[in-house]
C-alpha positions as CSV (number, residue, x, y, z in Angstrom):
1,M,-6.5,-184.6,32.7
2,N,-5.8,-181.6,34.8
3,V,-8.3,-180.1,37.3
4,L,-9.7,-177.6,34.9
5,D,-10.2,-180.1,32.1
6,R,-11.9,-182.5,34.5
7,L,-14.1,-179.8,35.9
8,L,-15.2,-178.6,32.4
9,M,-16.1,-182.1,31.2
10,T,-17.9,-182.9,34.4
11,S,-19.9,-179.7,34.3
12,L,-21.0,-180.4,30.7
13,R,-22.1,-183.9,31.6
14,T,-23.9,-182.7,34.7
15,F,-25.8,-180.0,32.8
16,N,-26.8,-182.4,30.0
17,R,-28.1,-185.0,32.5
18,W,-30.1,-182.3,34.3
19,R,-31.4,-180.9,31.1
20,F,-32.9,-184.3,30.0
21,A,-33.6,-185.6,33.5
22,L,-31.2,-188.5,33.3
23,K,-30.0,-190.2,36.4
24,L,-26.7,-192.1,36.8
25,R,-27.1,-195.8,37.8
26,R,-24.6,-198.6,38.4
27,Y,-24.7,-202.3,37.9
28,G,-21.4,-203.9,39.1
29,R,-18.7,-202.3,37.0
30,L,-21.1,-200.9,34.5
31,A,-22.5,-197.4,34.6
32,Y,-25.6,-196.2,32.7
33,L,-28.1,-193.3,32.6
34,E,-31.8,-193.8,33.1
35,S,-34.6,-191.4,32.2
36,A,-37.0,-190.2,34.8
37,R,-39.9,-191.3,32.7
38,Q,-40.6,-195.0,33.2
39,E,-43.8,-195.5,31.1
40,G,-43.9,-196.8,27.6
41,A,-41.4,-198.8,25.6
42,T,-37.9,-199.2,27.0
43,L,-35.1,-198.0,24.7
44,V,-31.6,-199.2,25.4
45,L,-28.7,-197.4,23.7
46,L,-25.2,-198.9,23.2
47,H,-22.6,-196.5,21.9
48,G,-19.6,-197.0,19.6
49,L,-15.8,-197.3,20.1
50,G,-14.3,-194.6,22.3
51,A,-17.7,-192.9,22.9
52,S,-19.9,-193.0,26.0
53,K,-23.4,-192.9,27.3
54,D,-23.2,-189.1,27.4
55,Q,-22.4,-188.6,23.8
56,W,-25.6,-189.5,21.9
57,G,-26.4,-185.8,21.1
58,P,-29.5,-183.7,22.0
59,E,-31.9,-185.3,19.6
60,F,-31.5,-188.7,21.1
61,C,-31.5,-187.3,24.6
62,K,-34.9,-185.7,23.9
63,L,-36.3,-189.2,23.6
64,A,-35.7,-189.6,27.4
65,R,-38.4,-186.9,28.0
66,E,-41.1,-189.1,26.4
67,H,-39.8,-192.7,26.8
68,H,-38.1,-195.0,29.3
69,C,-34.5,-194.7,28.1
70,L,-31.3,-196.4,29.3
71,L,-27.9,-195.3,28.0
72,I,-25.1,-197.7,28.9
73,D,-21.4,-197.2,29.0
74,L,-19.7,-200.2,27.5
75,P,-16.9,-201.8,29.6
76,G,-13.8,-199.6,29.5
77,H,-15.7,-196.6,28.3
78,G,-17.1,-193.6,30.1
79,Q,-17.7,-194.5,33.8
80,S,-17.7,-198.3,33.3
81,S,-14.6,-200.0,34.5
82,Y,-13.0,-203.4,33.5
83,F,-10.4,-205.8,34.8
84,A,-6.9,-205.4,33.3
85,R,-7.0,-209.0,31.9
86,Q,-10.6,-208.6,30.6
87,G,-11.2,-208.8,26.9
88,L,-12.8,-205.8,25.2
89,G,-13.9,-207.3,21.9
90,P,-17.6,-207.4,21.0
91,Q,-18.2,-210.9,22.4
92,A,-16.4,-210.2,25.6
93,I,-18.3,-206.9,26.0
94,L,-21.6,-208.8,25.4
95,A,-20.7,-211.3,28.2
96,E,-20.3,-208.3,30.5
97,V,-23.4,-206.3,29.6
98,E,-25.8,-209.3,29.0
99,P,-26.8,-209.6,32.7
100,L,-27.6,-205.9,32.8
101,L,-29.6,-206.1,29.5
102,D,-31.5,-209.1,30.9
103,R,-32.7,-207.1,34.0
104,L,-33.3,-203.6,32.6
105,S,-37.0,-204.2,31.8
106,T,-39.6,-206.9,32.3
107,R,-40.8,-206.3,28.8
108,P,-39.0,-206.8,25.5
109,I,-36.8,-203.7,24.7
110,V,-36.0,-201.5,21.7
111,L,-32.3,-202.1,21.4
112,I,-30.3,-199.4,19.6
113,G,-26.5,-199.8,18.9
114,S,-24.0,-197.8,17.0
115,S,-20.8,-199.2,15.4
116,L,-19.2,-201.4,18.1
117,G,-22.4,-201.1,20.2
118,G,-24.3,-202.1,17.1
119,C,-22.3,-205.3,16.9
120,V,-23.0,-206.0,20.6
121,A,-26.7,-205.3,20.1
122,G,-26.9,-207.6,17.1
123,L,-25.1,-210.4,19.0
124,Y,-27.5,-210.0,21.9
125,A,-30.6,-210.0,19.7
126,A,-29.5,-213.2,18.1
127,K,-28.8,-214.8,21.4
128,K,-31.9,-213.6,23.3
129,P,-34.6,-213.1,20.6
130,Q,-37.3,-213.0,23.3
131,R,-35.8,-210.0,24.9
132,V,-35.7,-207.7,21.9
133,R,-38.9,-206.2,20.4
134,R,-37.2,-204.0,17.8
135,L,-33.5,-203.7,16.9
136,V,-31.8,-200.6,15.4
137,L,-28.3,-201.0,14.0
138,L,-26.4,-197.8,13.1
139,A,-23.5,-198.9,10.9
140,P,-22.6,-201.9,13.1
141,A,-19.2,-203.4,13.4
142,G,-18.6,-207.2,13.0
143,L,-19.6,-207.5,9.3
144,G,-16.2,-208.6,8.0
145,D,-13.6,-207.2,5.6
146,A,-16.1,-206.3,3.0
147,A,-17.6,-203.7,5.3
148,L,-14.4,-201.9,6.1
149,G,-14.2,-198.4,4.8
150,P,-11.0,-196.6,3.9
151,A,-10.6,-195.1,7.4
152,F,-10.9,-198.5,9.1
153,Q,-8.6,-200.2,6.7
154,A,-5.9,-197.5,7.2
155,G,-6.2,-197.9,11.0
156,L,-5.7,-201.7,10.8
157,G,-3.0,-201.8,8.2
158,P,0.7,-202.4,9.0
159,E,1.5,-198.7,8.4
160,R,-1.2,-197.5,10.8
161,D,-1.7,-194.4,8.8
162,I,-4.8,-193.5,10.9
163,S,-5.1,-194.1,14.6
164,F,-8.4,-194.8,16.3
165,G,-8.8,-192.3,19.1
166,Y,-6.7,-189.2,19.8
167,R,-4.3,-187.7,22.3
168,T,-4.0,-184.1,21.1
169,V,-6.2,-181.5,19.6
170,E,-4.6,-182.0,16.2
171,E,-5.3,-185.8,16.3
172,M,-8.8,-185.2,17.6
173,R,-9.7,-182.9,14.7
174,R,-8.2,-185.4,12.2
175,F,-10.2,-188.2,13.8
176,W,-13.4,-186.2,13.7
177,G,-12.7,-185.7,10.0
178,L,-13.1,-189.4,9.6
179,L,-16.3,-189.7,11.6
180,F,-18.1,-186.6,10.3
181,V,-18.8,-185.0,7.0
182,Q,-18.9,-181.6,8.8
183,P,-16.9,-182.0,12.0
184,P,-18.1,-179.9,15.0
185,Q,-16.5,-176.6,15.7
186,V,-15.5,-176.1,19.3
187,G,-13.6,-173.4,21.1
188,S,-10.0,-173.9,22.1
189,R,-10.6,-174.4,25.8
190,L,-13.2,-177.1,25.2
191,A,-11.0,-178.6,22.5
192,R,-8.1,-179.0,24.9
193,A,-10.4,-180.6,27.5
194,L,-11.8,-183.1,24.9
195,A,-8.3,-183.9,23.8
196,A,-7.2,-184.5,27.4
197,S,-10.2,-186.8,27.8
198,G,-9.2,-188.7,24.7
199,R,-5.6,-189.0,25.9
200,A,-6.8,-190.6,29.2
201,R,-8.7,-193.3,27.4
202,Y,-6.4,-193.8,24.4
203,A,-4.8,-197.0,25.6
204,T,-8.2,-198.5,26.3
205,V,-9.4,-197.6,22.8
206,Q,-6.4,-199.4,21.3
207,K,-7.1,-202.4,23.4
208,V,-10.7,-202.5,22.1
209,V,-9.4,-202.4,18.5
210,A,-6.8,-205.2,19.1
211,D,-9.3,-207.4,21.0
212,T,-11.9,-206.9,18.2
213,Q,-9.3,-208.0,15.7
214,G,-8.5,-210.9,17.9
215,E,-12.1,-212.1,18.0
216,G,-12.5,-211.6,14.3
217,L,-13.9,-208.7,12.3
218,D,-16.9,-210.8,11.1
219,V,-18.3,-212.0,14.5
220,L,-21.8,-210.7,13.6
221,V,-22.1,-212.2,10.2
222,D,-23.1,-215.8,11.2
223,Q,-25.5,-214.4,13.8
224,L,-27.5,-212.3,11.5
225,P,-30.0,-215.0,10.4
226,K,-30.7,-215.7,14.1
227,I,-32.1,-212.2,14.6
228,A,-35.8,-212.8,14.7
229,C,-37.1,-209.3,15.5
230,R,-37.8,-206.6,13.0
231,T,-34.6,-204.6,12.4
232,L,-33.9,-201.1,11.2
233,V,-30.4,-200.5,9.7
234,I,-29.3,-196.9,9.5
235,W,-26.2,-195.8,7.6
236,G,-24.6,-192.5,6.6
237,S,-24.1,-192.2,2.9
238,E,-20.6,-190.8,3.4
239,D,-19.4,-193.2,6.1
240,Q,-15.6,-193.7,5.9
241,V,-15.4,-196.2,8.7
242,F,-17.8,-198.9,7.4
243,S,-18.8,-198.9,3.8
244,V,-22.4,-198.3,2.8
245,T,-21.9,-200.9,0.0
246,V,-22.4,-203.7,2.6
247,L,-26.0,-202.8,3.0
248,G,-27.1,-205.2,0.2
249,P,-25.6,-208.4,1.7
250,L,-26.7,-207.2,5.2
251,F,-30.3,-206.8,4.1
252,S,-30.3,-210.2,2.5
253,A,-28.9,-211.9,5.7
254,L,-31.4,-210.3,8.1
255,P,-34.8,-212.2,8.2
256,D,-36.9,-209.0,8.7
257,A,-35.1,-205.8,8.0
258,C,-35.6,-202.3,6.5
259,I,-32.9,-199.8,5.6
260,Q,-32.5,-196.0,6.0
261,V,-29.6,-194.2,4.4
262,I,-29.0,-190.8,5.8
263,E,-27.7,-188.7,2.9
264,G,-24.8,-186.4,3.6
265,A,-23.9,-188.0,6.9
266,G,-20.8,-189.9,8.0
267,H,-20.2,-192.6,10.6
268,V,-22.2,-190.8,13.3
269,P,-25.5,-189.8,11.7
270,Y,-27.2,-189.5,15.1
271,L,-24.9,-186.5,15.7
272,E,-24.9,-185.0,12.2
273,R,-28.6,-185.6,11.3
274,G,-30.0,-186.4,14.7
275,D,-33.5,-185.3,13.8
276,E,-33.7,-187.6,10.8
277,V,-32.3,-190.6,12.7
278,V,-34.7,-190.1,15.6
279,A,-37.6,-189.7,13.3
280,A,-36.7,-192.9,11.5
281,I,-36.4,-194.8,14.7
282,T,-39.7,-193.5,16.2
283,R,-41.6,-194.4,13.1
284,F,-40.0,-197.8,12.9
285,A,-40.5,-198.7,16.6
286,G,-44.0,-197.2,16.8
287,I,-43.2,-195.1,19.8
């Protein structure tokens, strides 16, 4: 990234953190944002592949004004670093973030995870049931081949027709077309800065994909019956990354679950229909 790109991205992050009173914290190699408000339930958010703690969208960030919120950068994402030889599949990520999750609150948490972060959240809830009061999974990874949508299958196939991540504005817009039903429209200057940011982390995103394949695409499946807390599963009806058809088997495997399908949304409903997703979560968690 050149100086102008870096300055623009930093300015946007800084403004958003100021707007929602979020402070940057660090725990070892991990970076996270914490809300100024400390009262009430603690909500912990784990983002998806290639995203960051700063990319949950305004509706989610508004929760930080009323609740104790912690938004974590997964290893190799955002401002969290990792060792060159460190694995970046879901189980390896869990091993890295587990000590932080253990110490974030003295009370059981409301754990919210999207995609890759949803897989990590589910693995943690299965392993540490006493630490999670409520679990929210937004189209989680780790559910096996049956869950793979056309975009994911194309990205993993031998032809690699679709690449996860992006390096140019053209690749970014194509990638957004897979995640969103209606991709966001941004100006050319911001688009170039976003593409430069994607280019800087492209190799790490490819490593996450490879390491996830190495661990197995079904790492969450056997852990689902061990999730003791009440769980809300949220899925966009038009998700091209993970198929909404997996909801039936997923619901059957979870001991205590409910499901919310967000109509007209893709893989990131918290960005496309943030108000609906946040409303569903607040009702579910009783916050």
